[in-house]
SEKE-629494 format. One record per residue: x, y, z of N, C-alpha, C, CB in turn; residue in one letter; chain; residue number from 1. Coordinates in Angstrom, 2 decimals. Glycine has a CB too. Example, Ala and Ser with C-alpha at 12.3 -4.5 7.8 and 13.67 -1.06 7.14 Angstrom:
REM SEKE-629494
{n.px->13.19&n.py->-5.69&n.pz->7.80&ca.px->12.30&ca.py->-4.50&ca.pz->7.80&c.px->13.20&c.py->-3.30&c.pz->7.80&cb.px->11.31&cb.py->-4.47&cb.pz->9.05&rest->a&kette->A&nr->1} $
{n.px->12.85&n.py->-2.25&n.pz->7.08&ca.px->13.67&ca.py->-1.06&ca.pz->7.14&c.px->12.90&c.py->0.03&c.pz->7.87&cb.px->14.08&cb.py->-0.60&cb.pz->5.72&rest->s&kette->A&nr->2} $
This chain:
REM SEKE-629494
{n.px->-14.45&n.py->-27.76&n.pz->13.48&ca.px->-13.81&ca.py->-26.54&ca.pz->13.90&c.px->-13.92&c.py->-25.51&c.pz->12.78&cb.px->-12.34&cb.py->-26.80&cb.pz->14.27&rest->m&kette->A&nr->1} $
{n.px->-14.42&n.py->-24.33&n.pz->13.09&ca.px->-14.59&ca.py->-23.27&ca.pz->12.12&c.px->-13.61&c.py->-22.15&c.pz->12.42&cb.px->-16.05&cb.py->-22.74&cb.pz->12.13&rest->n&kette->A&nr->2} $
{n.px->-12.65&n.py->-21.96&n.pz->11.56&ca.px->-11.65&ca.py->-20.91&ca.pz->11.71&c.px->-11.94&c.py->-19.83&c.pz->10.69&cb.px->-10.20&cb.py->-21.46&cb.pz->11.55&rest->n&kette->A&nr->3} $
{n.px->-12.46&n.py->-18.68&n.pz->11.14&ca.px->-12.85&ca.py->-17.62&ca.pz->10.21&c.px->-11.67&c.py->-16.83&c.pz->9.68&cb.px->-13.81&cb.py->-16.70&cb.pz->10.89&rest->s&kette->A&nr->4} $
{n.px->-10.51&n.py->-16.94&n.pz->10.33&ca.px->-9.34&ca.py->-16.20&ca.pz->9.89&c.px->-8.24&c.py->-17.15&c.pz->9.44&cb.px->-8.83&cb.py->-15.28&cb.pz->11.01&rest->s&kette->A&nr->5} $
{n.px->-7.75&n.py->-17.00&n.pz->8.19&ca.px->-6.71&ca.py->-17.90&ca.pz->7.71&c.px->-5.33&c.py->-17.58&c.pz->8.28&cb.px->-6.66&cb.py->-17.84&cb.pz->6.21&rest->p&kette->A&nr->6} $
{n.px->-5.20&n.py->-16.46&n.pz->9.01&ca.px->-3.91&ca.py->-16.03&ca.pz->9.53&c.px->-3.82&c.py->-16.37&c.pz->11.00&cb.px->-3.71&cb.py->-14.53&cb.pz->9.31&rest->v&kette->A&nr->7} $
{n.px->-2.70&n.py->-16.96&n.pz->11.42&ca.px->-2.46&ca.py->-17.24&ca.pz->12.82&c.px->-2.06&c.py->-15.93&c.pz->13.49&cb.px->-1.36&cb.py->-18.34&cb.pz->13.01&rest->n&kette->A&nr->8} $
{n.px->-2.93&n.py->-15.37&n.pz->14.32&ca.px->-2.69&ca.py->-14.06&ca.pz->14.91&c.px->-1.67&c.py->-14.09&c.pz->16.04&cb.px->-3.98&cb.py->-13.49&cb.pz->15.41&rest->t&kette->A&nr->9} $
{n.px->-1.28&n.py->-15.28&n.pz->16.51&ca.px->-0.30&ca.py->-15.36&ca.pz->17.59&c.px->1.12&c.py->-15.47&c.pz->17.07&cb.px->-0.61&cb.py->-16.54&cb.pz->18.48&rest->t&kette->A&nr->10} $
{n.px->1.30&n.py->-15.78&n.pz->15.80&ca.px->2.64&ca.py->-15.92&ca.pz->15.23&c.px->3.26&c.py->-14.55&c.pz->15.03&cb.px->2.59&cb.py->-16.71&cb.pz->13.90&rest->a&kette->A&nr->11} $
{n.px->4.51&n.py->-14.45&n.pz->15.40&ca.px->5.23&ca.py->-13.18&ca.pz->15.23&c.px->6.18&c.py->-13.28&c.pz->14.05&cb.px->6.00&cb.py->-12.80&cb.pz->16.52&rest->a&kette->A&nr->12} $
{n.px->6.26&n.py->-12.20&n.pz->13.31&ca.px->7.23&ca.py->-12.12&ca.pz->12.21&c.px->8.59&c.py->-11.87&c.pz->12.84&cb.px->6.84&cb.py->-10.97&cb.pz->11.17&rest->i&kette->A&nr->13} $
{n.px->9.61&n.py->-12.63&n.pz->12.47&ca.px->10.95&ca.py->-12.36&ca.pz->13.01&c.px->11.37&c.py->-10.91&c.pz->12.74&cb.px->11.99&cb.py->-13.35&cb.pz->12.40&rest->p&kette->A&nr->14} $
{n.px->12.06&n.py->-10.32&n.pz->13.69&ca.px->12.40&ca.py->-8.90&ca.pz->13.62&c.px->13.15&c.py->-8.52&c.pz->12.35&cb.px->13.23&cb.py->-8.52&cb.pz->14.82&rest->e&kette->A&nr->15} $
{n.px->14.12&n.py->-9.34&n.pz->11.91&ca.px->14.87&ca.py->-8.99&ca.pz->10.71&c.px->13.98&c.py->-8.99&c.pz->9.47&cb.px->16.04&cb.py->-9.96&cb.pz->10.52&rest->d&kette->A&nr->16} $
{n.px->13.04&n.py->-9.92&n.pz->9.40&ca.px->12.11&ca.py->-9.96&ca.pz->8.28&c.px->11.12&c.py->-8.80&c.pz->8.37&cb.px->11.36&cb.py->-11.32&cb.pz->8.26&rest->i&kette->A&nr->17} $
{n.px->10.65&n.py->-8.49&n.pz->9.57&ca.px->9.73&ca.py->-7.37&ca.pz->9.76&c.px->10.37&c.py->-6.06&c.pz->9.34&cb.px->9.27&cb.py->-7.29&cb.pz->11.23&rest->a&kette->A&nr->18} $
{n.px->11.65&n.py->-5.87&n.pz->9.67&ca.px->12.34&ca.py->-4.64&ca.pz->9.26&c.px->12.42&c.py->-4.54&c.pz->7.74&cb.px->13.74&cb.py->-4.59&cb.pz->9.88&rest->l&kette->A&nr->19} $
{n.px->12.71&n.py->-5.66&n.pz->7.08&ca.px->12.79&ca.py->-5.64&ca.pz->5.62&c.px->11.41&c.py->-5.38&c.pz->5.01&cb.px->13.36&cb.py->-6.97&cb.pz->5.09&rest->e&kette->A&nr->20} $
{n.px->10.38&n.py->-6.00&n.pz->5.57&ca.px->9.02&ca.py->-5.77&ca.pz->5.08&c.px->8.61&c.py->-4.31&c.pz->5.26&cb.px->8.02&cb.py->-6.69&cb.pz->5.79&rest->l&kette->A&nr->21} $
{n.px->8.97&n.py->-3.71&n.pz->6.38&ca.px->8.67&ca.py->-2.30&ca.pz->6.61&c.px->9.39&c.py->-1.42&c.pz->5.60&cb.px->9.07&cb.py->-1.89&cb.pz->8.04&rest->r&kette->A&nr->22} $
{n.px->10.66&n.py->-1.76&n.pz->5.33&ca.px->11.43&ca.py->-0.99&ca.pz->4.35&c.px->10.78&c.py->-1.09&c.pz->2.97&cb.px->12.88&cb.py->-1.48&cb.pz->4.29&rest->r&kette->A&nr->23} $
{n.px->10.37&n.py->-2.30&n.pz->2.60&ca.px->9.73&ca.py->-2.49&ca.pz->1.30&c.px->8.39&c.py->-1.76&c.pz->1.23&cb.px->9.53&cb.py->-3.98&cb.pz->1.02&rest->l&kette->A&nr->24} $
{n.px->7.62&n.py->-1.79&n.pz->2.31&ca.px->6.34&ca.py->-1.07&ca.pz->2.34&c.px->6.58&c.py->0.43&c.pz->2.18&cb.px->5.58&cb.py->-1.37&cb.pz->3.66&rest->a&kette->A&nr->25} $
{n.px->7.62&n.py->0.93&n.pz->2.82&ca.px->7.97&ca.py->2.35&ca.pz->2.71&c.px->8.37&c.py->2.69&c.pz->1.27&cb.px->9.11&cb.py->2.71&cb.pz->3.69&rest->h&kette->A&nr->26} $
{n.px->9.20&n.py->1.84&n.pz->0.68&ca.px->9.62&ca.py->2.07&ca.pz->-0.71&c.px->8.43&c.py->2.02&c.pz->-1.67&cb.px->10.67&cb.py->1.03&cb.pz->-1.13&rest->d&kette->A&nr->27} $
{n.px->7.51&n.py->1.08&n.pz->-1.43&ca.px->6.31&ca.py->0.99&ca.pz->-2.25&c.px->5.47&c.py->2.26&c.pz->-2.12&cb.px->5.47&cb.py->-0.25&cb.pz->-1.85&rest->l&kette->A&nr->28} $
{n.px->5.33&n.py->2.74&n.pz->-0.91&ca.px->4.58&ca.py->3.97&ca.pz->-0.68&c.px->5.21&c.py->5.15&c.pz->-1.41&cb.px->4.49&cb.py->4.27&cb.pz->0.83&rest->s&kette->A&nr->29} $
{n.px->6.53&n.py->5.23&n.pz->-1.37&ca.px->7.23&ca.py->6.31&ca.pz->-2.08&c.px->7.03&c.py->6.21&c.pz->-3.59&cb.px->8.72&cb.py->6.29&cb.pz->-1.75&rest->n&kette->A&nr->30} $
{n.px->7.10&n.py->5.00&n.pz->-4.12&ca.px->6.90&ca.py->4.81&ca.pz->-5.56&c.px->5.48&c.py->5.18&c.pz->-5.96&cb.px->7.21&cb.py->3.36&cb.pz->-5.97&rest->a&kette->A&nr->31} $
{n.px->4.51&n.py->4.79&n.pz->-5.13&ca.px->3.11&ca.py->5.13&ca.pz->-5.43&c.px->2.88&c.py->6.63&c.pz->-5.36&cb.px->2.18&cb.py->4.41&cb.pz->-4.46&rest->l&kette->A&nr->32} $
{n.px->3.61&n.py->7.32&n.pz->-4.51&ca.px->3.46&ca.py->8.77&ca.pz->-4.42&c.px->3.87&c.py->9.45&c.pz->-5.73&cb.px->4.31&cb.py->9.33&cb.pz->-3.25&rest->e&kette->A&nr->33} $
{n.px->4.85&n.py->8.90&n.pz->-6.41&ca.px->5.23&ca.py->9.43&ca.pz->-7.73&c.px->4.07&c.py->9.28&c.pz->-8.70&cb.px->6.49&cb.py->8.70&cb.pz->-8.27&rest->i&kette->A&nr->34} $
{n.px->3.41&n.py->8.13&n.pz->-8.66&ca.px->2.26&ca.py->7.90&ca.pz->-9.54&c.px->1.12&c.py->8.85&c.pz->-9.18&cb.px->1.78&cb.py->6.42&cb.pz->-9.44&rest->v&kette->A&nr->35} $
{n.px->0.89&n.py->9.07&n.pz->-7.88&ca.px->-0.16&ca.py->9.99&ca.pz->-7.44&c.px->0.11&c.py->11.40&c.pz->-7.98&cb.px->-0.24&cb.py->10.03&cb.pz->-5.89&rest->v&kette->A&nr->36} $
{n.px->1.34&n.py->11.87&n.pz->-7.84&ca.px->1.67&ca.py->13.22&ca.pz->-8.29&c.px->1.59&c.py->13.34&c.pz->-9.81&cb.px->3.07&cb.py->13.61&cb.pz->-7.80&rest->q&kette->A&nr->37} $
{n.px->2.04&n.py->12.31&n.pz->-10.52&ca.px->1.95&ca.py->12.32&ca.pz->-11.98&c.px->0.50&c.py->12.30&c.pz->-12.43&cb.px->2.71&cb.py->11.13&cb.pz->-12.57&rest->t&kette->A&nr->38} $
{n.px->-0.32&n.py->11.52&n.pz->-11.76&ca.px->-1.74&ca.py->11.47&ca.pz->-12.06&c.px->-2.39&c.py->12.84&c.pz->-11.86&cb.px->-2.44&cb.py->10.42&cb.pz->-11.17&rest->s&kette->A&nr->39} $
{n.px->-2.01&n.py->13.51&n.pz->-10.78&ca.px->-2.55&ca.py->14.86&ca.pz->-10.54&c.px->-2.15&c.py->15.80&c.pz->-11.67&cb.px->-2.05&cb.py->15.41&cb.pz->-9.18&rest->y&kette->A&nr->40} $
{n.px->-0.88&n.py->15.77&n.pz->-12.05&ca.px->-0.42&ca.py->16.66&ca.pz->-13.12&c.px->-1.15&c.py->16.37&c.pz->-14.43&cb.px->1.10&cb.py->16.51&cb.pz->-13.33&rest->l&kette->A&nr->41} $
{n.px->-1.36&n.py->15.08&n.pz->-14.73&ca.px->-2.11&ca.py->14.73&ca.pz->-15.93&c.px->-3.55&c.py->15.25&c.pz->-15.86&cb.px->-2.12&cb.py->13.21&cb.pz->-16.14&rest->l&kette->A&nr->42} $
{n.px->-4.13&n.py->15.24&n.pz->-14.66&ca.px->-5.52&ca.py->15.70&ca.pz->-14.52&c.px->-5.66&c.py->17.19&c.pz->-14.79&cb.px->-6.04&cb.py->15.39&cb.pz->-13.12&rest->s&kette->A&nr->43} $
{n.px->-4.57&n.py->17.92&n.pz->-14.69&ca.px->-4.62&ca.py->19.36&ca.pz->-14.96&c.px->-4.37&c.py->19.69&c.pz->-16.43&cb.px->-3.60&cb.py->20.09&cb.pz->-14.09&rest->t&kette->A&nr->44} $
{n.px->-4.10&n.py->18.67&n.pz->-17.24&ca.px->-3.74&ca.py->18.92&ca.pz->-18.63&c.px->-4.93&c.py->18.90&c.pz->-19.59&cb.px->-2.73&cb.py->17.92&cb.pz->-19.08&rest->s&kette->A&nr->45} $
{n.px->-6.13&n.py->18.65&n.pz->-19.08&ca.px->-7.31&ca.py->18.67&ca.pz->-19.94&c.px->-7.37&c.py->17.53&c.pz->-20.94&cb.px->-7.37&cb.py->19.95&cb.pz->-20.66&rest->g&kette->A&nr->46} $
{n.px->-7.10&n.py->16.33&n.pz->-20.50&ca.px->-7.14&ca.py->15.17&ca.pz->-21.39&c.px->-8.55&c.py->14.94&c.pz->-21.94&cb.px->-6.66&cb.py->13.92&cb.pz->-20.67&rest->l&kette->A&nr->47} $
{n.px->-8.59&n.py->14.50&n.pz->-23.19&ca.px->-9.87&ca.py->14.18&ca.pz->-23.83&c.px->-10.06&c.py->12.66&c.pz->-23.77&cb.px->-9.91&cb.py->14.69&cb.pz->-25.31&rest->k&kette->A&nr->48} $
{n.px->-11.31&n.py->12.23&n.pz->-24.00&ca.px->-11.61&ca.py->10.80&ca.pz->-24.02&c.px->-10.88&c.py->10.14&c.pz->-25.17&cb.px->-13.13&cb.py->10.55&cb.pz->-24.13&rest->k&kette->A&nr->49} $
{n.px->-10.38&n.py->8.97&n.pz->-25.06&ca.px->-10.50&ca.py->8.04&ca.pz->-23.94&c.px->-9.42&c.py->8.23&c.pz->-22.88&cb.px->-10.45&cb.py->6.64&cb.pz->-24.46&rest->p&kette->A&nr->50} $
{n.px->-8.45&n.py->9.12&n.pz->-23.13&ca.px->-7.36&ca.py->9.32&ca.pz->-22.17&c.px->-7.87&c.py->9.75&c.pz->-20.79&cb.px->-6.38&cb.py->10.35&cb.pz->-22.71&rest->a&kette->A&nr->51} $
{n.px->-8.91&n.py->10.56&n.pz->-20.76&ca.px->-9.46&ca.py->11.00&ca.pz->-19.46&c.px->-10.06&c.py->9.82&c.pz->-18.71&cb.px->-10.53&cb.py->12.09&cb.pz->-19.67&rest->s&kette->A&nr->52} $
{n.px->-10.64&n.py->8.85&n.pz->-19.45&ca.px->-11.16&ca.py->7.63&ca.pz->-18.81&c.px->-10.02&c.py->6.79&c.pz->-18.24&cb.px->-11.98&cb.py->6.80&cb.pz->-19.82&rest->d&kette->A&nr->53} $
{n.px->-8.92&n.py->6.72&n.pz->-18.97&ca.px->-7.77&ca.py->5.95&ca.pz->-18.50&c.px->-7.18&c.py->6.58&c.pz->-17.24&cb.px->-6.71&cb.py->5.86&cb.pz->-19.60&rest->w&kette->A&nr->54} $
{n.px->-7.17&n.py->7.91&n.pz->-17.24&ca.px->-6.67&ca.py->8.62&ca.pz->-16.05&c.px->-7.57&c.py->8.33&c.pz->-14.85&cb.px->-6.60&cb.py->10.15&cb.pz->-16.32&rest->l&kette->A&nr->55} $
{n.px->-8.87&n.py->8.26&n.pz->-15.07&ca.px->-9.80&ca.py->7.94&ca.pz->-13.99&c.px->-9.55&c.py->6.53&c.pz->-13.46&cb.px->-11.26&cb.py->8.09&cb.pz->-14.48&rest->q&kette->A&nr->56} $
{n.px->-9.26&n.py->5.59&n.pz->-14.36&ca.px->-8.92&ca.py->4.22&ca.pz->-13.95&c.px->-7.63&c.py->4.21&c.pz->-13.14&cb.px->-8.78&cb.py->3.29&cb.pz->-15.17&rest->m&kette->A&nr->57} $
{n.px->-6.65&n.py->4.97&n.pz->-13.59&ca.px->-5.38&ca.py->5.08&ca.pz->-12.88&c.px->-5.60&c.py->5.64&c.pz->-11.49&cb.px->-4.40&cb.py->5.96&cb.pz->-13.66&rest->l&kette->A&nr->58} $
{n.px->-6.38&n.py->6.70&n.pz->-11.38&ca.px->-6.68&ca.py->7.30&ca.pz->-10.08&c.px->-7.33&c.py->6.30&c.pz->-9.13&cb.px->-7.59&cb.py->8.51&cb.pz->-10.25&rest->d&kette->A&nr->59} $
{n.px->-8.26&n.py->5.50&n.pz->-9.65&ca.px->-8.93&ca.py->4.51&ca.pz->-8.81&c.px->-7.96&c.py->3.45&c.pz->-8.29&cb.px->-10.04&cb.py->3.84&cb.pz->-9.60&rest->g&kette->A&nr->60} $
{n.px->-7.06&n.py->3.00&n.pz->-9.15&ca.px->-6.07&ca.py->2.01&ca.pz->-8.74&c.px->-5.09&c.py->2.57&c.pz->-7.73&cb.px->-5.33&cb.py->1.50&cb.pz->-9.93&rest->g&kette->A&nr->61} $
{n.px->-4.66&n.py->3.79&n.pz->-7.96&ca.px->-3.72&ca.py->4.44&ca.pz->-7.04&c.px->-4.38&c.py->4.65&c.pz->-5.69&cb.px->-3.22&cb.py->5.79&cb.pz->-7.62&rest->v&kette->A&nr->62} $
{n.px->-5.63&n.py->5.08&n.pz->-5.70&ca.px->-6.35&ca.py->5.30&ca.pz->-4.44&c.px->-6.47&c.py->4.00&c.pz->-3.65&cb.px->-7.76&cb.py->5.87&cb.pz->-4.72&rest->e&kette->A&nr->63} $
{n.px->-6.78&n.py->2.92&n.pz->-4.35&ca.px->-6.89&ca.py->1.63&ca.pz->-3.68&c.px->-5.54&c.py->1.21&c.pz->-3.10&cb.px->-7.41&cb.py->0.55&cb.pz->-4.65&rest->k&kette->A&nr->64} $
{n.px->-4.48&n.py->1.38&n.pz->-3.88&ca.px->-3.15&ca.py->0.97&ca.pz->-3.44&c.px->-2.66&c.py->1.82&c.pz->-2.27&cb.px->-2.17&cb.py->1.06&cb.pz->-4.59&rest->a&kette->A&nr->65} $
{n.px->-2.85&n.py->3.13&n.pz->-2.35&ca.px->-2.34&ca.py->4.00&ca.pz->-1.29&c.px->-3.28&c.py->4.07&c.pz->-0.10&cb.px->-2.11&cb.py->5.40&cb.pz->-1.83&rest->t&kette->A&nr->66} $
{n.px->-4.56&n.py->4.01&n.pz->-0.35&ca.px->-5.54&ca.py->4.18&ca.pz->0.72&c.px->-5.85&c.py->2.91&c.pz->1.49&cb.px->-6.79&cb.py->4.72&cb.pz->0.17&rest->g&kette->A&nr->67} $
{n.px->-5.60&n.py->1.75&n.pz->0.90&ca.px->-5.96&ca.py->0.52&ca.pz->1.59&c.px->-4.81&c.py->-0.47&c.pz->1.67&cb.px->-7.13&cb.py->-0.12&cb.pz->0.90&rest->h&kette->A&nr->68} $
{n.px->-4.25&n.py->-0.81&n.pz->0.55&ca.px->-3.30&ca.py->-1.92&ca.pz->0.51&c.px->-2.03&c.py->-1.64&c.pz->1.32&cb.px->-2.93&cb.py->-2.23&cb.pz->-0.91&rest->t&kette->A&nr->69} $
{n.px->-1.39&n.py->-0.50&n.pz->1.10&ca.px->-0.15&ca.py->-0.23&ca.pz->1.85&c.px->-0.43&c.py->-0.04&c.pz->3.33&cb.px->0.55&cb.py->1.01&cb.pz->1.29&rest->t&kette->A&nr->70} $
{n.px->-1.56&n.py->0.57&n.pz->3.67&ca.px->-1.91&ca.py->0.72&ca.pz->5.09&c.px->-2.19&c.py->-0.63&c.pz->5.73&cb.px->-3.13&cb.py->1.63&cb.pz->5.24&rest->l&kette->A&nr->71} $
{n.px->-2.87&n.py->-1.51&n.pz->5.01&ca.px->-3.15&ca.py->-2.85&ca.pz->5.53&c.px->-1.85&c.py->-3.62&c.pz->5.72&cb.px->-4.11&cb.py->-3.61&cb.pz->4.58&rest->a&kette->A&nr->72} $
{n.px->-0.93&n.py->-3.49&n.pz->4.77&ca.px->0.36&ca.py->-4.16&ca.pz->4.89&c.px->1.12&c.py->-3.67&c.pz->6.11&cb.px->1.19&cb.py->-3.94&cb.pz->3.62&rest->l&kette->A&nr->73} $
{n.px->1.20&n.py->-2.38&n.pz->6.28&ca.px->1.90&ca.py->-1.83&ca.pz->7.44&c.px->1.24&c.py->-2.26&c.pz->8.75&cb.px->1.95&cb.py->-0.29&cb.pz->7.36&rest->r&kette->A&nr->74} $
{n.px->-0.07&n.py->-2.25&n.pz->8.78&ca.px->-0.81&ca.py->-2.66&ca.pz->9.97&c.px->-0.54&c.py->-4.13&c.pz->10.29&cb.px->-2.31&cb.py->-2.42&cb.pz->9.78&rest->s&kette->A&nr->75} $
{n.px->-0.56&n.py->-4.98&n.pz->9.26&ca.px->-0.31&ca.py->-6.41&ca.pz->9.46&c.px->1.08&c.py->-6.64&c.pz->10.03&cb.px->-0.47&cb.py->-7.17&cb.pz->8.13&rest->f&kette->A&nr->76} $
{n.px->2.07&n.py->-5.96&n.pz->9.46&ca.px->3.45&ca.py->-6.10&ca.pz->9.95&c.px->3.54&c.py->-5.67&c.pz->11.40&cb.px->4.43&cb.py->-5.29&cb.pz->9.08&rest->i&kette->A&nr->77} $
{n.px->2.93&n.py->-4.53&n.pz->11.72&ca.px->2.99&ca.py->-4.01&ca.pz->13.08&c.px->2.31&c.py->-4.96&c.pz->14.07&cb.px->2.32&cb.py->-2.63&cb.pz->13.14&rest->k&kette->A&nr->78} $
{n.px->1.18&n.py->-5.51&n.pz->13.69&ca.px->0.45&ca.py->-6.42&ca.pz->14.57&c.px->1.18&c.py->-7.74&c.pz->14.79&cb.px->-0.93&cb.py->-6.69&cb.pz->14.01&rest->q&kette->A&nr->79} $
{n.px->2.00&n.py->-8.14&n.pz->13.84&ca.px->2.65&ca.py->-9.44&ca.pz->13.92&c.px->4.14&c.py->-9.36&c.pz->14.21&cb.px->2.44&cb.py->-10.18&cb.pz->12.64&rest->h&kette->A&nr->80} $
{n.px->4.57&n.py->-8.24&n.pz->14.76&ca.px->5.97&ca.py->-8.04&ca.pz->15.12&c.px->6.04&c.py->-7.71&c.pz->16.60&cb.px->6.62&cb.py->-6.92&cb.pz->14.26&rest->t&kette->A&nr->81} $
{n.px->6.99&n.py->-8.35&n.pz->17.27&ca.px->7.15&ca.py->-8.13&ca.pz->18.71&c.px->7.60&c.py->-6.70&c.pz->19.01&cb.px->8.15&cb.py->-9.12&cb.pz->19.29&rest->a&kette->A&nr->82} $
{n.px->8.47&n.py->-6.16&n.pz->18.18&ca.px->9.00&ca.py->-4.83&ca.pz->18.39&c.px->8.10&c.py->-3.78&c.pz->17.73&cb.px->10.41&cb.py->-4.72&cb.pz->17.84&rest->s&kette->A&nr->83} $
{n.px->8.09&n.py->-2.58&n.pz->18.29&ca.px->7.27&ca.py->-1.50&ca.pz->17.70&c.px->8.13&c.py->-0.50&c.pz->16.96&cb.px->6.47&cb.py->-0.79&cb.pz->18.80&rest->s&kette->A&nr->84} $
{n.px->9.36&n.py->-0.87&n.pz->16.61&ca.px->10.26&ca.py->0.02&ca.pz->15.88&c.px->9.72&c.py->0.24&c.pz->14.48&cb.px->11.70&cb.py->-0.56&cb.pz->15.82&rest->v&kette->A&nr->85} $
{n.px->9.59&n.py->1.48&n.pz->14.05&ca.px->9.10&ca.py->1.83&ca.pz->12.71&c.px->10.26&c.py->2.22&c.pz->11.83&cb.px->8.08&cb.py->2.98&cb.pz->12.77&rest->e&kette->A&nr->86} $
{n.px->10.12&n.py->1.93&n.pz->10.53&ca.px->11.11&ca.py->2.36&ca.pz->9.55&c.px->10.54&c.py->3.51&c.pz->8.77&cb.px->11.52&cb.py->1.19&cb.pz->8.60&rest->v&kette->A&nr->87} $
């Protein structure tokens, strides 16, 4: 038997746990937004190397976290929850 997906797609996350996960995902998104805005402000300050390289690394990590990870988390919760209530 070959199972290409390690996640059981028929299992539902209990509603109380799904609500807490949604709240945590929302809080994570808000915290990352602070980093995004701070990164933008730093980019306007004319940093010199190596600080400008570090800022570029920070931007890449923030982009990955905000553009993929939090969206994937929210999508996973939504797909595995019986209710469609959003937090």
